[in-house]
Structures are given as C-alpha cells and as structure tokens.
Residue, then its C-alpha position, 0 to 999 in steps of 0.5 A: m467464481k472460484l478464485s486462489l489468490v496468491t500472495e507473500t504478504f497478507p495479514p496478520e502482516i501489516n502493510g499496505v499490500a497486505m491491507t489491501l488484498h485482504r479487503l479484495v478477498h474479504a469483499l469478493a467472499l462476502r459477494g458470494h465468490t469462493v476465495e481461497v488464499i495461499r500465502p506463507q505461514q507467519f508464526k505457529h499458530d497463524g491461520q486459525e482465524t475464522n474468515p469468509y474465505a479459505e487459506l492455505l498456509v505454505p512453509g516461508l523464510p524470512c525476506p532479506g532486509y524485511p524479516e517481517l516479510k516471508i517468502g514463500l517457498p517455490v511448492n510448485l507440485r502442491l500447488k498442482q495437486r491442489w488445483r487438480a483436486h480443486r480447480p480454480d476459475l482463475v488464480h490471481v498472483a499478487t507477488e512476484g516471489p518464489l511462491g508467486l513465480a511457482a503459481l504462475q507456472a502451475a496455473r499456466a500449466l493446468g491451463i488456469p487463467v492467471s491475472s497478476s498485480f504489481h504493488t511494490n517497487f522492489h527494484a526501486y529499493s535497491k539503490h536505498y539498499h546499495v544494490g543499485f546494480l540490480h534495479d535493471a535485472g530486478l525490472a526484466y524479471f518483473r516484466w517477464f513475470h507480469n507479461r505471463a498473466a492475462c492481465t496485470f493490475a497497478p494501483s495508479v496511473d503513475v504506475i501504468a504509465a512507467l510500466a507501460t513504458s518499460g514494456f508491461r502489457n495489459l494493464h488495469l487500474m485498480g486503485r485504493g479506498v480507504d475506510t473513513a469509518l475507522f480513520h476519522p478526526a473524531r478519534r483524536d485524543e488529548a490524553l495521547r498528545a499529552s503523552w507526547g508533551a503536546g497540549p491542545d494547541t500544539p502542533v504535531a507532525m507525523c509520518v506513518g510506515r516502515l521506519a526504512a531507507e526507502k520511506n526517506l526519513p531523513l528528509v522528513v526529519a530534516t523538514w521538521a528541524a527546518l519548520r521548527a524555526r517558525l513553529p519552535d513547538l512543533k512535535l514529530a512523531l514517526v508511527g511505526d517500526g523498522p531497521m532505522r527506528a534505533s538510529l533515528a531515536r539516538k541521533f533524534p531523541e526529541v523525535i516521538f517513536p510510537g512504534v507499530r500500531r494497528g486498528d483502532d490504535l492507529a486511527r487514534h494515533y493518525a487523528s492526533g496529528d496535525l500535519f503528515l509529511f510523507a516524503s517517500v519516492t518509491e511508492t506504487f500508491g501509499n495508503v497512508v497518504t489517504e489514510a492521513l487524509a481521512s483522519g483530517l491531516v494536512v498532508v504534505a507529499y510529493d506530486y505522485a501516486a496517491a497524493r497526485a490522485h487525491v491532494r490539491e495544492g492549497e486546497n487539501g494539502f500540498l505537493a512538491s515535485l517528485g525527488d526535490a527535496a527543496a521543494f518538498q521542504a518549500a511545501a511544508t513550509r507553505a502548510v506551517a505558514q498557512r496554519h490560520r487555514w488548518p481548519h479549513l484544509r483539514d476539513a477539505a481532507r476529510r471530504t476528499a477521503q469520503t469519495l474513496s469507497w472501497d466498493q468501487v475498487v472491488d467492483g473494478f477488480e471483480n468485472v476485470l477478473s469475471s471477463l478473464v473467467q467467462p469471456p464475452a460470447p463471440v458474435v454470430c453473423v447471419t446472412a439471408g440466403 
C-alpha cells in the first residue's frame, strides 16, 4: 500500500497525537508499506532525520494559543501536483486545519480514497480560551470535514459515542498502545527525587502534559493542597510547559516544574513519582494515563477515555465522575487513605499497561486502510441453467 499521511502535528513536536502518528507510520513502513508524511516544517533544519518513511515538509504558521504547533498552509496545488506524479493508494488526513482541508479536497478531486482520524477536541477547548461561542461552529466544521472521508478513526469508545450522536458517520475505534520498555518502574531515580527535596519514602504526586487551561491544572494543585492535610510532606511535580507555567509558579512556589522532558528522561520523571493526578476533561484519549500506568504510578483520573478503558477503581487506580471536582478530590483522598496498598496498586497498574500492545493498534489501522484500498471482491452468483 502507498499511503500519504497528512498532519499538522508530528515529531519533533511533543504531544500525544504526534507520538501516536509517528508510531503508526513507523510501524507501517517497517511492515513494507510505502509511507509519506506531509506536515509543516517546524524549524530551519527540520526534516533531516533518517526514517523508514518519506517526508514532504510544507510551510506553516504558529497556531494561536499553541505557538509550538504549526498550522500548515493550504497548499492545494502542490498536493495535486505531488499526487499526480506519485499517486498514493490512499490519503489519511489526521488533522482538520488548512493543510488537512487542502489534502481532503485535493485527494477527492483526484479520486484518491481518503480516511481521517479525530484526535483532539479543539471545539471543547473554546470555553477555556474565552471563545465558547465557537463551540457549535467548530463541531459543525469537524462533522462536515470527517463525513467527507470514507471513514474516521477515534481513540476511545467515549469519543465514538459522542461523535455518532453529533452526526459523524463511518467511525472506527483506534485505541492506543504504550511503550512498556520505555515507561518502566525500574527507571525510578532517587537522585532526581532528591533534587525535588524528596527522600526514598517521601510521596510525590505529579501530572504530565501541556501546562494550559484545558488541562484543568488548578484542580490538580487544589487537590494536592487538600491531600497535604493527610500527607504533609507530599510533593507535587508538574512536568511540561505551556502558557500557565509562569502564573502557577508564582502562585505555588512549592510546586516543582521540571519543564518539558523527552524519551528516557521523561520515563525517568514518571517513574520517580508515586501518585498521578490527571484532572483534564477535554481528552480524546490521554496517553499520559497509560504512560503513568506503565511507570507504576497510582492513577487518579476522571472516568472517561483512557482512564475508563484501563483504570479499575481500587484495583489499579481511582476514578471520579467526569467533571465533578469534588468527586476528583474524593478519589484522590481514597488513594492517599490506601497508601499502605500502593505497592499492590502499582504492580496492578504495570500489569494493565503490559496488555496494551501497539502492534494490535497498528493491525487494526492497517486492516481498515487496506479494505479501503482493496475493497472486497463482489460476490458472483452462478445459477445452473
């Protein structure tokens, strides 16, 4: 299969969508498929890495509110020229920005099958950036966009149900795996913990991700502050960066801000924590939940997306009703009250993560794409005459 994957987020960017797409194309290329990634160029010397897939870099502009994310320009003519000269069997459009829209239109104009994936609830972010009036318009655009593809992949049953209710058609589940060799409890680093002021027995709560309004970080900090009534020495580390970092650091000087971490260093930070507080209500999946489980952390999260799929109350983590801040704090309190069970909970979390294979995710994605390229042969009825 010759596949062109078009996206406005991809490594070297750091986010769950970029990581997921990289996993998919890398695996498909290693399985013998011819894969090309079309994405915005991130910086001057971007795109010089050696990969098993090809890349076509196009111009982009910083996304408002997300300056580290580039919006690809609508290069319709360039895409048509590219695909006329090197026609793919299928175009997969992973983002709905100007570049994604150009790819959708160019592929349809050339008669090339198109699939899409829904990764981010950008329309749900609107209220966090004081443009809530854009919610319905954003959702309508996404519905129009994805219904022009032959199928749309979504990362969780929650998202599929919500999209189906909103009129999205031809939906397929594409979950997420987790790299359990990278994210591993054995990467715990006592020297790192000591730099946080934590001894071997000091409990450390953490959250990993973009430090931005849609991640509900004030609830994370408020929950940590409330838990200190039971655990006065409880530390909090917020791993990542974003527009809220400076204000949070000013208001809460005791909180640890390690900044953006990658690869082995990120895994070391995960494994050096104990309790994972994830209060976001805007996820389509939440890769950080499965990374925390793989790292052996006690996860506290809202009961949806990755947490609903993989966290079992009181067995490998703790859950709260979606959007209920009091319930979230109560779940965290239950976790702290059962600190004597943390070794058992951490082992159970790790075992759960070990069942989440990326190979199975790629298998499902590959099978659906192959069916679009090579539809089943028609049934021929032969009658005796």
